[in-house]
C-alpha positions in Angstrom: -45.0 -59.2 61.7 -46.3 -61.5 59.0 -43.8 -62.7 56.3 -44.4 -61.1 52.8 -46.2 -63.4 50.5 -44.8 -64.6 47.2 -47.1 -62.2 45.4 -45.7 -59.3 47.4 -42.2 -60.3 46.6 -42.9 -60.6 42.9 -44.6 -57.2 42.9 -41.6 -55.6 44.6 -39.2 -57.3 42.2 -41.3 -56.0 39.2 -41.3 -52.5 40.6 -37.5 -52.6 41.1 -37.1 -53.9 37.5 -39.3 -51.1 36.2 -37.2 -48.5 38.1 -34.0 -50.0 36.7 -35.4 -50.0 33.1 -36.6 -46.4 33.6 -33.2 -45.4 34.8 -31.5 -47.2 32.0 -33.9 -45.6 29.4 -33.3 -42.1 30.9 -29.6 -42.5 30.7 -29.8 -43.6 27.1 -32.0 -40.7 26.2 -29.4 -38.1 27.3 -27.4 -37.2 24.3 -24.3 -35.8 26.0 -21.9 -37.9 28.1 -23.6 -38.2 31.6 -22.2 -39.4 34.9 -23.6 -40.1 38.3 -20.9 -40.1 41.0 -21.0 -40.7 44.7 -19.6 -38.3 47.2 -16.1 -39.6 46.7 -16.2 -39.4 42.9 -16.8 -43.0 42.2 -18.7 -43.8 39.1 -22.3 -45.0 40.0 -24.0 -44.6 36.6 -22.6 -43.8 33.1 -24.7 -43.4 29.9 -23.5 -44.9 26.6 -22.2 -41.5 25.4 -20.1 -41.3 28.6 -18.5 -44.7 28.0 -18.0 -43.8 24.4 -16.3 -40.5 25.3 -13.9 -42.0 27.9 -13.3 -45.2 25.9 -13.9 -47.5 28.9 -16.8 -49.9 29.5 -18.8 -49.3 32.6 -17.3 -52.4 34.3 -13.9 -50.7 34.2 -15.1 -47.2 35.1 -16.8 -48.4 38.2 -13.4 -49.4 39.5 -12.1 -45.9 38.9 -12.8 -42.5 40.4 -13.7 -39.5 38.2 -10.5 -37.7 38.9 -8.5 -40.4 37.2 -9.9 -39.3 33.8 -8.9 -35.6 34.4 -5.5 -34.5 33.0 -3.1 -33.2 35.7 -3.2 -29.6 34.5 -7.0 -29.4 34.9 -7.2 -31.3 38.2 -7.2 -28.2 40.4 -10.0 -26.5 38.5 -12.1 -29.7 38.6 -11.6 -30.2 42.3 -12.6 -26.6 42.9 -15.7 -27.3 40.8 -16.6 -30.3 43.0 -16.2 -28.1 46.1 -18.6 -25.5 44.6 -21.1 -28.2 43.8 -21.0 -29.5 47.4 -21.8 -25.9 48.5 -24.9 -26.0 46.4 -23.8 -24.3 43.3 -24.4 -25.4 39.7 -21.1 -25.2 37.8 -20.2 -24.7 34.2 -16.6 -24.3 32.9 -14.3 -25.7 30.2 -11.8 -28.4 31.0 -10.4 -31.6 29.5 -10.8 -35.3 30.1 -8.5 -38.1 29.1 -10.0 -40.7 26.8 -8.4 -44.2 26.5 -8.9 -44.0 22.7 -8.8 -40.3 21.8 -6.4 -38.9 24.3 -6.9 -35.4 25.7 -10.4 -34.2 24.8 -11.7 -30.6 25.4 -15.1 -30.6 27.1 -17.6 -28.2 28.7 -18.3 -29.3 32.2 -21.8 -29.0 33.8 -22.4 -30.3 37.3 -24.7 -30.2 40.3 -24.9 -32.0 43.7 -28.1 -33.5 45.1 -28.7 -35.9 48.0 -25.0 -36.8 48.3 -24.7 -37.6 44.6 -22.8 -35.7 41.8 -24.6 -35.3 38.4 -22.0 -34.5 35.8 -22.7 -33.7 32.1 -19.8 -33.3 29.7 -20.2 -31.8 26.2 -17.5 -32.8 23.7 -16.0 -29.7 22.3 -13.5 -31.4 20.1 -15.6 -31.1 16.9 -16.7 -27.6 17.8 -13.1 -26.5 18.5 -12.0 -28.2 15.3 -14.8 -26.3 13.5 -13.7 -23.1 15.2 -10.1 -23.7 14.2 -11.1 -24.6 10.6 -13.3 -21.5 10.6 -10.4 -19.4 11.8 -8.1 -20.9 9.2 -10.8 -20.2 6.6 -11.0 -16.6 7.8 -7.3 -16.3 7.5 -7.3 -17.8 4.0 -10.2 -15.6 3.0 -8.5 -12.5 4.5 -5.3 -13.4 2.5 -7.4 -13.9 -0.6 -8.9 -10.4 0.0 -5.4 -9.0 0.4 -4.3 -10.8 -2.7 -7.3 -9.5 -4.6 -6.6 -5.9 -3.3 -2.9 -6.2 -4.3 -4.0 -7.6 -7.7 -6.5 -4.8 -8.1 -3.8 -2.2 -7.3 -1.3 -3.8 -9.6 -4.0 -4.1 -12.3 -4.8 -0.4 -11.8 -1.1 0.5 -12.1 -0.9 -1.6 -15.3 -4.1 0.1 -16.6 -2.7 3.5 -15.8 0.6 2.6 -17.5 -1.4 1.3 -20.5 -3.4 4.5 -20.7 -0.2 6.5 -20.5 1.3 4.5 -23.2 -1.8 4.9 -25.3 -1.6 8.7 -24.8 2.1 8.6 -25.8 1.3 6.5 -28.8 -1.5 8.9 -29.8 0.9 11.9 -29.3 3.5 10.0 -31.4 0.9 9.3 -34.1 -0.2 12.9 -34.1 3.5 14.0 -34.3 4.1 11.5 -37.1 1.2 12.9 -39.0 2.3 16.5 -38.3 5.8 15.7 -39.5 4.6 13.9 -42.6 2.8 17.2 -43.5 5.4 19.6 -42.3 8.5 21.0 -44.0 11.6 20.2 -42.0 13.3 23.5 -42.5 10.6 26.1 -42.3 8.0 24.4 -40.1 5.1 25.2 -42.5 3.2 22.7 -44.6 5.1 20.7 -47.2 4.3 20.0 -50.9 2.4 16.8 -50.1 0.0 18.5 -47.8 -0.4 21.4 -50.2 -1.5 19.0 -53.0 -4.0 17.2 -50.7 -5.6 20.4 -49.4 -5.8 22.0 -52.8 -7.5 18.9 -54.1 -10.1 19.1 -51.4 -10.6 22.9 -52.0 -11.0 22.4 -55.7 -13.6 19.7 -55.2 -15.4 22.0 -52.7 -15.4 24.9 -55.2 -16.9 22.6 -57.9 -19.6 21.5 -55.5 -20.5 24.8 -53.9 -19.0 27.4 -56.3 -17.1 29.1 -53.5 -14.3 31.5 -54.4 -10.8 29.9 -54.4 -7.5 31.5 -55.3 -3.8 30.4 -55.3 -0.6 32.3 -54.8 2.8 31.0 -56.1 5.6 32.9 -54.4 9.3 32.8 -55.4 12.3 34.5 -53.7 14.0 36.7 -56.2 17.7 35.9 -57.0 17.8 33.4 -54.1 20.6 31.4 -55.7 22.7 34.5 -55.8 22.0 35.1 -52.0 22.9 31.5 -51.2 26.1 31.6 -53.2 27.1 34.9 -51.7 26.2 34.3 -48.0 26.3 30.5 -47.7 23.6 27.9 -47.3 23.2 28.5 -43.5 22.3 32.2 -44.2 20.0 31.0 -47.1 18.2 28.6 -44.7 17.6 31.5 -42.3 16.1 33.5 -45.1 13.7 30.7 -46.1 12.5 30.4 -42.5 12.0 34.2 -42.2 10.1 34.5 -45.4 7.8 31.6 -44.4 6.9 33.6 -41.3 6.4 36.8 -43.3 4.1 35.0 -45.8 2.0 33.6 -42.9 1.7 37.1 -41.5 0.5 38.4 -44.9 -2.3 35.8 -45.4 -5.4 35.2 -43.4 -5.7 32.7 -40.6 -8.0 30.4 -42.7 -5.5 30.3 -45.6 -2.9 27.5 -46.0 0.8 28.3 -46.6 3.2 25.6 -47.8 6.7 25.3 -49.1 6.2 24.2 -52.7 9.9 23.4 -53.2 13.3 25.0 -53.0 12.8 28.8 -52.7 9.2 28.6 -53.9 6.1 28.9 -51.6 2.4 28.6 -52.2 -0.7 29.8 -50.4 -4.2 28.5 -50.8 -6.6 31.4 -50.3 -10.0 29.9 -49.3 -13.1 31.8 -50.1 -11.1 34.6 -51.8 -11.9 36.0 -55.2 -9.5 37.7 -57.6 -9.5 41.2 -55.9 -9.0 39.7 -52.4 -6.2 37.4 -53.7 -4.4 40.4 -55.3 -4.7 42.3 -52.0 -3.3 39.5 -50.0 -0.5 38.9 -52.5 0.5 42.6 -52.3 0.6 42.4 -48.5 2.9 39.4 -48.7 5.2 41.1 -51.3 5.4 44.3 -49.1 6.1 42.3 -45.9 9.2 40.8 -47.5 10.4 44.0 -49.3 10.2 46.0 -46.1 12.1 43.5 -44.0 15.8 44.0 -43.7 17.9 40.9 -44.3 21.6 40.4 -43.7 23.8 41.5 -46.6 20.8 42.0 -48.9 22.5 45.0 -50.5 24.7 42.5 -52.3 21.7 41.3 -54.3 21.3 42.3 -57.9 18.5 44.7 -57.1 20.1 45.6 -53.7 17.1 44.1 -51.8 15.8 40.7 -50.9 12.3 40.4 -52.4 9.7 38.0 -53.8 7.6 37.7 -56.9 4.0 36.5 -56.7 1.8 34.8 -59.2 -2.0 34.9 -58.5 -4.6 32.6 -60.0 -8.4 32.4 -59.2 -10.5 29.3 -60.0 -13.0 30.1 -62.7 -14.0 28.8 -66.2 -12.2 27.6 -68.3 -10.0 26.4 -65.3 -11.6 23.1 -64.3 -8.8 21.1 -62.5 -6.2 21.4 -59.8 -3.5 21.2 -62.5 -5.2 24.1 -64.4 -5.1 26.3 -61.3 -1.4 25.6 -60.5 -0.4 26.1 -64.1 -2.3 29.5 -64.2 -0.5 30.6 -61.0 2.9 29.5 -62.4 2.3 31.4 -65.6 1.5 34.5 -63.5 4.6 34.0 -61.4 6.7 33.7 -64.6 5.3 37.0 -65.8 6.2 38.7 -62.5 9.7 37.5 -62.8 10.0 38.5 -66.5 8.5 42.0 -65.8 11.2 42.9 -63.3 10.6 40.9 -60.1 9.4 42.2 -56.7 5.9 42.4 -58.1 2.6 40.5 -58.4 0.9 39.3 -61.5 -2.5 37.7 -61.9 
């Protein structure tokens, strides 16, 4: 057999160098850590990502076997994987490797066995697991924020409900305060202040629209005698009872007030003179026909009222004129014998 020529030797060397460069470039292209092991697990080839992951240069790795970089707790599973690869299976599972620089690293293990050689790819799961853990922490934080928001929303709703309740209470108190400011403490009917305000409004309305308007001034006959004879408590009960009797005698639209002491007033809205006299008589009769305790001791043996009636018409032009006219009528009723109406 002729000896190979120098040209043949050079050609063969160039071919081998090309194969070596191709292998080297292929290993560098692979982005994940990649290892080629012989049947005993010795490192034959390692790409740059592989040496970076394990933290050893290839010169040191080639002196080791793959199982030396596997933590003890994962060794059984990895050995089972190598057995599966020798039986022709492609394997994939999660495990760990030990890095000289980073310590224990979680990886996803891919492997196959061809022509007596193991091809192993490891995917570094450290960043992914860290991201998963961070995502899980973020989920927990987010869930806690949601719970805090829900708690805050519930607490805020409770505060709002309490606020609304307090507003209602305040409104009720305001209404009660207004009512009390216009109400006579003893009898529960309107007081003198409210009477003047309402009469002012009605006089103004009468001037504008010429609607009928009348006024009753009502006084309890010999009330001082009844008070002195029976006591102030009995007198107070009489004032309350007569306030009710007056309200029964007028219409629902009319306004009854305690003018002062034993004197009452009633604003008769949209009532002319005849209607006012009719209402006044009904009030007088209601009181006269009611039996009061110990009324027989009164000077006229009965507890009664006198009523003065005034109707708004020319020459009456003001509220004062109307009140004065009703007072004069009341005075005449008293002078003419009491228990009567004048107007």
